[in-house]
N, C-alpha and C positions, 0 to 999 in steps of 0.2 A: 523216606525211611519207612519200612513196613514192619509192623510188629503184630504177631499173632500168638494167642495162648493155646497151647496144645496139652490135653490131658494124656499122661503116660502112666504106665503101670511099673512101679518100682518095688523090687524085693530086697530084703536085707539078708546078709549072711548069718545073722544071729537069730533070726526068727523066720518062721514059715508064714507069718502074717504079711499080706499084701495091702498096699494103700495107693491111692491115686494122689498125684501131685500136679501142680500147674507148671508147665514149661513154656517159656516165652520164646517165640521165633522172631528174630529181627533181621531184616534185610537192609543193608547199608550200601551206599554208593550210587543210588539211582534217584532220579527225580523226574517230574513232568510225565510225559506220555509213557516213558519206559517204566517208571514206577507203577503207574496205573495199570499197565498191561500185565506186569508181573503179579501184581496184587490180584487181578482178575483171574489169572491162571491158578494161583495158589488157593484162591477161595473155593475152587472146585474140589479140593481134596476133602473127602469125608472125615469128620473128626474121629470116628472110631478107628481110622487107619493111622492116626498120628502116633509117632514113637520116636524116641531118641535112639537112632540106630543108623548103621551105614546104609542099610537098605532105604530107609526114609531119606537120608541125605542124598542118595543117588537119584531118588525120585524127584526131590526138590530141585536138584541141579538140572535134571532133564527138563523140567517144566519151565524153569527160568530161561534156559537156552531157547526153548520153543517160543516163549513170549518175546524174547529179544530178537530172534530170527524174523518173526513176523513184521518187525519194524526196521529190519535191515542191519541188525548187529549180529554177525555170525561168529565172531571170535572173542567172546567175553572170557574174563578170568574170574573164576568163582572159588572162594575159599570158605571153609567152615571152621568155627571155633565154638566151644561150649564151656560153661562154668564147671567148677570142680564137682558141684553137687548135681550136675546134669539138669538144672532147672532153667538154664538159659542157653539157647542155640542161636548163634549169630552167623549170618551169611554176608560176606563182603563181596560185592560185584564190581568189577571194572568192565565197563561196557565194550571197550576196544574201539577200533576204527569202524566206521559204518561202511556198508556195501553201497557203492554208487552205481547208478544206471550208466552203463558204458555205451549201450546201443538201445535206441528207442525207435523201433521200426514198426510204426503204426500206419497202416495203409487202408484207405477206403476206396472201394471200386463199385461199379454199378451206378445207378441213378442217385445214390446218396453221396456220391463223391464230393459234390459241392454243396450239400445240404448244410445250411448254417447251424442247425441244431446239433448235428453230429460233430461239426468242427468245434462248436462251443464245448461239448462234452470232453473232447480230447484236450482242448486248451486248459480246462480246469482239472485235469486228471493228476497233475503232479508226477507225470511219468516222463518228463523231458530228460534229455541227456544231462548228466551231472547231478541229478536229484538223488537224495537218499532213498534207497529202495523201501517201499512199504507194500507188503503183499496185499493189504486191504485195498490200496488204491488200484492195483492191477485187477483184482477180482471185481471191484466196483465198476471200473471202466468196461470190463468185458461184459458184465451183466447189463450195464446201462445201455451199451450200444445195441445189444440184442433186444432189450425191452423197448428202446426208442424205435427200432426198426418195426417191431410189431405194432406199436401205437400209431405209426405214420403210414402203415400199409405196405411195408417192405416184407411181405410174408414169405418170400423165397430167400431172404437173407440168411447167410451162414458164414462161419469162419473157415477160410482156407488154411490159415496158420494161426495157432494160438499157443504160444510158448513163453514161459518165464524160466530162464536158466540163470543159475548163480554159480560163480566161481569164487568161493570164500577165500581161498588162498591169495587171490588177486584183488579181493574186495570189489568185484565187478559183477554187474547183473546185465542180462540181455533180454530185452522185452521185444517180443514179436507178436503183433496182432494184425492179421490181414482179414478184413471183413468185406465180403461181396454182398451188396444189398439186393442185387437183381433189380427188377422194375418196381416202381411204386404203383400199387393198385389204386383205382379210382372207384367211387361209389357207383354201383350199377342200379338196376331197378329194385324197388322195395316191395317185398311180398309180405302181405299182412294175413295172419290167420287168427281165428278165435275172436274177432271183433264183432260186437253188436252195433257199432257205430259206422256210419257210411265211410267208405274207403277214402273219399276225398278229404273228409275231416281229419282222419288219422294221418294221411299223407301231408296235410298242410302244416303239421307240427314239426316236420323235418327241418333241422337247421342247416341242411346241405342240399345241393342240387345234384341230379344225376350227372356223372362225368367229372365231378369235383374230386380232387385228391383226397384219399381216405385219411381220416383223423379219428382216433379213439375218443378225443374230447368231444367231437361232434356226435359220435354215437352215444356217449354218456348224456349229452344235452338232450338228444332225442328221447332217450329213456326217461329222463327227468320230466320233460314236457308232457309225455304221455301219462306219467304218474300224477302230475299236477292237475290233470283234468278231473281226477277222481272218478273217471268212467270205468276204470279197470281195477280188478283186485290183484292182478299180477301183470308185469310188463317185462319182456326180455327182448333186447335188440342185439343182433350179432351178425357178422359177415358170414356168408355161406362159403366156408373154406373148401368145401368139396368141389368148388368151381375154379380153384386155383389152376393156372396154366391154360385156361380156356379163353383167355383174352385179358386185356388190361382192366376192364370193369368187372367188379365182383358184386354179385347180388347181395342185398341185405334182407335178413329174415326178421320179422317182427311177430313175436308170439304173445298173444293177449288173452286174458280171461275176464269176463264181465264182472263189474262190481255188483253187489246185491242191489236190487232195485229199491228196496226200502231199508232205511237205517233209523233206529231209534236210540236216543241217548238221554240219560237222566243225570241230574247233578244237583248238588246242594252246596250252598256257600253261606258265609256270614260276614257281615261288616256292621260297623256302628252306624253307618248311614242308613242302610236298608234293613238291618237285623238279619234274621234267617231268611235265605232266599232259595227257593226250589225252582229248577228248570226242567223242561221236557222238550226235546227237539225231535222232529220227524223230518227226514231228509230223503229225497229221491235223487241220487247222483246223476241218473240219466232217465229221461222220460220217454225219449223216442230215438230213432236212429240218427237224427240231426244233432244229438248231444244236448238238447234242452235239459234243464234241471230245475228242481223245486226243493225249497227248504222252508221250514216253519218252526216256530218256537213259542213256548208258553213259559212265562216267568212270573212267579208269585212271591211277593213279600208283603209285610204288613202295610207299608205306605203305598206300594206300587204293584199293580198287576198288569202285565203286558202280554199281548199276543201279536206275532208278526208272521207274515208269509211273503215269499219272494219267488218269482218265476224268472229264470235266466235264459236268454236266447243268445248263444255265441254267434259271432260273425266270422268273417274269413280268417282273421287272426284270433284263433279260438281262445287263447289264454289272456289276451290283452284287450280285445275289443268285444263288447257285448252290450245288449239291451237287458234291462231288468225292470220288471213290474213288481212293485212292493205295496203291501197293505199292512198297516199297523194300528192297533187299538190299545190305548193305555188308560187305566183308571188310577187316579192319584188322589190320596187323602193324606196330606202332610201339612202340619201346622195350620196356616190360614188359607190353604189352597185345597179346593175340591174340584176335580176336573175329570171329564171323560172326553178324550180326544180320539179322533180317527184321522189317519193319513193315508191317502192313495197317491202313489208316485210312479211316474215313468222316468227311467234313468238311462243315460247312455254313457258307457265307460270307455276310456282309452288309457292304456299305459304308455307313457311317453318314453322316448329313448333315454332321457336323463333320469329315469326311475320314478318320476312323479306319476300319480294316477289322477287323471282329469275326469270329472263327472259333470255332465250337463243334465239338468232335471227340471221337471215341473211337478209340483205336488198340490193336492187339494186337501185342505185341513178344515175339519169341522170340530168345534170344541164347545161343549156345554160345561159351564164352570161357575164356581163361586170363589171370588178372590177378595178377601176382606169383606167390605160392604157391597161389593159388586156381585150381581147374579145375572148371567147373560148367556146367550148362545151366539157364537161367532163362526164365520167361515172365511177362508182365504184361499186364493189361487196364487201360488208362489213359484214362479220360474227362477232358476238360479244356476250357479256353477260352483264347483268346489275343486280344490287341489289337495292332495295328501301324499305323504311319503314317510316310510319307516325304514330305518337302517340300524342293524345291530350286529355286534360281533361277540359271540359267547353264548352261554346257555340262558337259563331262566332269569338270571341276574347278570346281564352282560357287562363287561368292563368298558365297552364303548358302544354308544348308540345315540340316535336322535330321532325325533318324530315331529312332523309339522303338518298342520291341517289349517286350511283357510276356506271359508264359505261366504258367498254373497248371494242374496236372494231379494226379490222385490215383489210387492203386490200393489194393485191399483183399485180404487173404489169403483171404477167403471168396468172392472173385470171380476166381479163376484167377491172382491175383498171388502172388508168392513171399512178400511181406511187406506189411504196411500202410505206405503211404508217401504223403506229400504233397510235391510238388515245385513250385518256382517258379523262373523264369528271367526276366531282363530285361536290356536294354541300351539305351543312348541315346547319341547322338552329335550334336554341334553343329558347324557351320561358320559362322564370322562373319568379316567383313573390315572393314578401314578403308582407304578409297580402293581403288585398283586394284593395289596392290603388297604389301599386308599381309593375311595370312590366319591365322586361329586355328582349330585343330581340337581338340576335347575329346571323349573317349570314356569312358563308364562301363559296366561290366558286372558283374552280380551274379547269384547263384543260391543255392539252398538245397535240401537234402533232409532231410525230417523222417520218418525211417523207424524202425519198431520194431526191425528188425534190418538195420543198414546193410550188413553183409557179404553179405546176400542180393541187394543191388542189382547188376545187371550193369554192365559198364564204360561203356556208352553213357548210363547214368543218373547216373554220377559226374562229378565236375568235375576238370579239369586246366587249368593255366595255362602261359603261355610261348609265344612265337612272334611271327610277323609282326603279327598283329592282337590280340595280348594284351600280354604284357610283353616288350618287345624287350631284347636282351642275354642272352636265355635260349633254349634249344632248344625246338622245337615240343612242347607238352604235356609239358614236362620238370619241371614244378612240381606236386607233390602230396605228401601224407604217404607214408611208406614203411613196409614191413613189416620183420620181423626179418631178412629176406634182403637188405635195402636195395633192394627193388624198389618201384616206384611202385604205389600202391593206388587212386588216385583219392580224391576228397575229398567231404565232406558239403556244404561251402560254397565259394563263389567270390566274390571281390571284386577287381576290377582297374580302374585308371583310367589315362588317357593324356592328356598335355597337350603340344600341339605348336604351334610358331610357324613360319610360312613367309613367306619374302620373295622376291618376283619378282626373279630375276637378270637375265634378258633374255627377251623373247618368252614362250614357253610353258615356260620353265625356271625352277624355284623351288629355293631352298635351304631347309632345314628344321633345326630344333633341337627336341628332344623330351625329355620326362621321363615314365617309366612307373612305376607302383607297384601292387602287388597280391599276392594269394596265393590258393592253393587249400588249404583247411585243414579240420580236423575240429572243433577246440574253440576255439583261439585263433590268430589269424593271426600268422605270422612274416613281416612284409612284405619282399617282394623288390623292389628298385629297379633300374631300368635307365635309361640316358640315352645321348644320342648326337646325331649330326648325319646329314643325308641330303640327297638330291637328288630332286626331283619333276619329271616331264615329262608335260605334257598331250599325249599322243600321239594320233594319229588313231583308235586303237583303244581308248583309255582311259588313265587315269593309270598311269604307271609309277613305282614307288618303289624307291629304293636307300638303305638305312640302314646306317650304321656304329654299332653299339651296344655299350655296355659294361654288363655286369651288375654292379652295385655290390655285390651280395651273393652273386654266383656263386662256385662252388668255384674254387680256384686252378687256373689253366690253362684254364678255360672262361669267362673274363671277357669275351672279345671274340666278338661274333657279327655276321655279315653277313646282312642281311635284304633280300630282293628279292621284289617282287610286282607283279603286273599286275591291275588291277581297280578298281572304284569305291571311293571313300573312305567312302561311306555305304551 
């Protein structure tokens, strides 16, 4: 049942004064899709044209018939009635018998005759003989066949017959669609213009071979691959339709424009772990015609100052396989740790078919540090391997996602390392949701050092816990074993976990409740627990988190911590 309120102008015989009154319009007798379609048609009537009149009733009747015709009901019975004071107008509709498809003459010819994608479209069209006529289904199939033909390279495709005829008095419809696809074109040679990168590099990003059947999906993938290199400011890939009819293979045109050679980016952030943090990034998306690139960054906060630089050398599989030379320097002054470390690394990256990224590396670490009572200079040569993967569905606060990272590295005292050591680190996080208003977030983090002489490990190789992304309710890196002066020493092992439930309060605002547990320890863990509540905001620049946390095992007077951070959850 549909009810609408219509403002009408009513005059009285006893006065020249005019007044507006509310008149309700009610449509009875329909439900489901018929009711919805009639409601959609009537909602298009401008309110200023509403009136209780024969003219208005005629217009309403015409629109109701048009709405019902679209769904196959051509012989409705429509009656009007209104109240004595003209404040209620009622339309009663009897939909009548539907028009059924009597003839379904849908024919494919040409090379698409046996194409399973076309046959699937027809099978799902609901235009078989005996079905209730729906004009939308006919229009949808007609456009879908044409669009599918273009997307699969049937550029000569056309309709030889396209008719929908209705005999309302017989309640019959006759569907006739004859589509001749012609030949299916194949990918021809690829012509690249505007590129500052060597042609073989650009060509290597093609997800198709010359002579392969044309597919718009492959064209889109090629366009995306070129964009992902960050070599170009604009990318456009298209078939050269001017060559239609010149043979089965159609040339591809790739139009490119170089990315700016230098890019500078600045930023500022804040968290309770690091306080206010400023960043400056300088990037060269392409250094030479081989597609090498360079990027560097400077990050400054009160406890940490970091500078990094990386030079990337792509291999044959440009996006997935490459070498990288990295250098990083970090100065740290936090609690009982003072450290100046330098890392020089050579890395080899592969992206595996299962979505994991594998990295084999060797790094040279030099660290001058004070850790509690220790004051030393250490160096390590650490070859290793790591695997990582991130998957998400959604925006800055995805409703589904996971991230895994695991790393193994080792050093030996006969190869420039202070002591023999094997290290592993790993972390995983999952986001899962129920409906649109309930999210769950779980994190696990673990690590271990197996060293002949643990005290020779520099602070960056030891483990600390506590903080925004560790155990909330405790200060940043405030959890580890202590020496005889009660100073933090860092730990051999790390194990933390976090369990969080979030509920959508309104729009992009969420409430959260969490429980964290873990420890950084040498022999046996002394579990530290934290719990609390928080607020999440999916801001335009990324998730913002504010947590009120209680350290259930914190020292008296330090039980409460406020945690604030800006950045991705995974």
